[in-house]
Phi, psi and omega in degrees: 000292178269143185247003178196130167210128187237119174239138185280164180291164183307316181294317177297324183299313178304311173299316180302311180300330179281322190233346191214165173260129178297147179232129181218173180212144176233159170208138176253146169301145177314320179294348186249003182273151174092005188255357187081004175299315181298311178297316181302306178305316181295314175303313177297324180290319176296321175295321184286325175298311181305311178298331176278000171101006183279146179265334179208171177222155180215155180205160176249133178224137174305137178302329181275350183299131183297343187277348186310312182297319178299321179294316175300319181294328180268357167125353177294136170241145185279129183247344180191165173202158170237193183296335188248326195231164170252135171264119178241149171232148176238120173280130186256000000 
């Protein structure tokens, strides 16, 4: 269903908690889109990050990407943008 989720190692997680905001991406195969699966997956990933002690998460998304609305719906806000992408952050 999902073809990408990237979580850092335990050592990298500790560094990120101290110094950075984790950034991640997900993608669903087309036949699974529009069913709420991506939203549920995103909510669970954000819950896991919060449980692990992170205060926020970030992502970059192409402006034309259909998922921009879903990211906003689960709590991401645009904090910056360039010609092609929105940079979004979700406070946990």
